[in-house]
N, C-alpha and C positions, 0 to 999 in steps of 0.2 A: 664696150662703149663708155666712155673717159666725159670730163668736160669741156675734149675739142670736136663733139660732135653736141649735136640735140639732143635734148631730154629724153628718156623712150616714153613714147605716147601708147594710147589705146589705139593706132595705125600699128602699129604691133603686130607679128600673122608668125615668130614659132614656137614654136614649149620651152625651148631655154633661151638664156642671154646671160652674159658675162654683161656682168660694169664693173667702175673702176672702184678699190678705197683710197689708194695715196701709191704713190710714189720714194718709197726712204723715206721720210720723217712729213712731206708738201701731204698735205690733207687732198684730195678731188672736189671740186669745189660747185660739183651735182653731183655730188654721191649719195646728197640727202636724199635730192630729189630722187632719183632712180632709184633708189633703195625700195626706198616707202612706194615709187609701182609697183616691183615686183615681187613685194610681201599683198601687195593685192589682186597684184595680178596668181599668186597662191591662193589664198583662201577666199577671194569671191569671181576672180574667171573676171573678165573687158568682154563687152565687144567692138569689134576694131571696126574698121571703117569702113567694111561688105557687106553687115550685122550678122557676122559669123560666131558666135558664141566661141573664146577661148580660154584654155588654164596653164596658165605655167609648173610646169610638172618641177622644177627644183634651177637654180641661177644662180652662177661663177660671183665671188669679186674677189677680182685680183686685185694684187699690190705690186710694184715692178721690183723685185729686190739688189740687195746695196752687200758688200760687204757688212756694213753695221746692222747685220739681220740682226740684232734685241730690237736697232727703237726701230725697222721695219716691221716686227710683228707688232708691238707695241705700240704704232699706230693704227695698227689693219683692226690691231680687237678695240681699242680708245674708240671707233670713229664710230665699227659697225656696235658696240655699247653704245654709244649719243646718239640711236638710232628705234632700242630698244631689243636690242642684243638680238643673236643669232639666231634664225628664221629659221626652221626645222626644219626648212627645204632649202634651201643656207650652204655650196660647198664653197671652202676659199682655197683660191689656187694663183698660188708664185713664181713667179716673170721670172722664174734664169735668162739673163738676157746680157748677151759678154758686158754692152754699146757700154757705158757709163763706171763699167764694173774695169779695173786695174786684170791683168794676162791674172794665172795661174789657175788652178784642180783647188775648189774651195766647199771639195765633199764634204766634210765635219760642220759646216758651217749653214749649209743648205741645212742634209742633217735633220743639222741643232735645231735650225729653223719646221725645218716638217712636222719634228717629232714638238715645240712650241705646240704648231697649231692644233694638232693630233690631243696632244693632253688638253684643252681648251676646248674645242668643241665634241672630246669624247674618244669618239670613232676614223683611225685611220683613210675606208672609202669615202670621205666630207675634206681631206686631203691632197688635190693634185697639182699636178705644175706643170708647167706652160715652155716650151721651147726650141728654136730649131736641135736640127742632127747635130750639127758643128758643136753648138753654147752647152750644148750640156755632157758632150760628151766630155769636154773641154775642159767646167765650169763644173761637173758630176757625176764624175766620173764612176765611185762608187752608189748611185742610189735601189730604195727599193722601184724595182722592176713591176709596179701596178697601177697608173697613177696619171701619166703623162700625155701631152695634146702637141702633136709636134708642127706644127709649124715646115710645113711642106712645099707651096706656090709651085702649080702645073703638076704635082704626083706625091702620091701617096707612098711614101718610104716602110720599109718592114724592117721594123724601129722597134725593140725590146719594149714591152710593156706599155705601148703604144695603145689606148680608144678612142684617139677621136684627131684626128685632124686640118690641121686651120690651111686648106685650097688656097686660098687666096686672101690679098688685100687689097679688092676694086679693082685689081688695074686689069684686066679678063685672063687671069689667072685660073678660069675656074671650067673648064670646059664642058661649056653650057649648066654648067652647075649654078645659081644664084651668085651675083658679082656685089649684093646689095641687102639692104632693107629697108620695107618705112621705118622710121619718119629718116634714118639718117642716110638714105642712099646708097653710094656704094665706099662696102669699107669691110672691115677685116670679118671671113664666114670661115665656118668649121663644120665635121660632116663628122660625125656619133656614127663612128667606120666599123656595121652593124645592128646599129642597135638603136629601139626605137625609142622616142620619147618617156616613154613609160617604161619600160629594158635597160633604159641610161638611170632613168627615178633607182630604179633597183640594186644597179648594178655600183651608186653613188652614197647609196646608206638616205636614201629622203625620200623612197614612196612610201604613202598611203600608207596608214597598217593595215592591215585586211579585218574587216569586219569578222567581232566570232560570230558563229554557227550559233542560230537562236537554236534554244532547245526543247524539243520536243515534251512535248505536253506529254504524260501520263495518264491514263485514262482511272479513275482513282476506282473502285472493286467496291464492291452492294459490302455493309457488313450480311457477315451470315447470319441466316433465319433464325428467332425464336421458335426454338422448338412448342407441337402444338403439344398439349392436350390432349389426349388418349382420350374420357368420356368427358362428357357431355355438360358435367353440375360444373367443373372445372374450368372449361373453358366459356361461360356465360358469364362465375364470378370472374374471371381476367377478365375480362371485359369493362365488365362490369364496373373492376378497379380505373382499370386505363380508363375510359373515358371518364366516371364521375366521382370521381379522387381528387381534391386537392392538391397540388403540386407545390413540394418549396422550389423548385428550380424553377412555376411559374406564376414565384410572386405569390401560392394562396389561390391561384387559379383553377376548374379542369379545362383539361384540352379544349372544348369546347367556348368557353368564357376567355379562354388566351387565343384562340382563333377569332372572338366574338370585337378582341376589341381592337385585335391587328385590319379587322374590316374599320373598324370607326377612323383609325388614323389614315385609310385610299381613299376616307370618301364611300362608305359604300351605307345603305340603309344598318342603323345596328340598334340599337334599344336593346338594352341596358341588365347584367339576369336579376331572378324576381327571389327573395331570401327564403 
C-alpha cells in the first residue's frame, strides 16, 4: 500500500501487509501513518469492523529500486528511522522492476542493495524482493534464491526462490481469490504459497520468541533427624536445654519466649515473660 491508496485502518482483515516507504529518493507521503498503524497492529492488535480481534504477524516495508541504489537504501533507512526504527516484525522488500530503469543486468547493484539491508537488519531472512519473472531474470540474474515474491497475474509460476506470489492487481485475475481488501478496495493481492501467517513469520525471522518453559520446583527434603540419646537422663537434659536455654540466635530468648513475641506481632493474646 502506498500514498495512492487510502491509509490502512482497523477495517483491514489480514495478518500481513506491505506498505511503501520510498520510490528512489521520493518519500511516500502516507508512510508514517501506515507504519504507525502496523506497529500498533503488531504490538496490540485491533478489532476490525466486524468485531473480530486481529493481530499482525509481520509487515513488509518496500521501496521501488533504481540504479542509484545507495540513495534508495539510504532513503528507506532514513524514513524508517524517522518513525522509531525498524520494528522487530518489519521485513524490508526490494521492488525490482524494469519500469523507470535502463536496460541491462544489475545483479551487482541489486546484490549490494540486498547486502546493505541485511547488514542493517542483521538477518538475511528479513530482506526479500519483489518482481515479475521477466524483470527478475533480466535485471537480477545472479541472486540468492530464497527471498522472492513473484508477480504473476492469473498463474503461479514455478520460479526459483519464490515463497509467495502476487496473483492479481485487483483486475479480476484471482480465480476466486480476493481481488482486494478493506479499506483499499480492489488492489494488489498476494498469496504466501503453503505458509500460514505464523509460519511465514517464522520463515522470515520475525516470529515471536518462544516463551521459556517454567523450571519445575524441586521439593526441599527435610534435614536428617538428630539421633535420639539412648538413656532417659540425656534425653531429659537435652529437652531442658532446647526449651529453657536463652539462645543468641533468638536475641537472648528461649524458644517459647520467641514464639510468644511472634504471637504478639500477629495480634494474639500475649503476656510478657516473668523474670
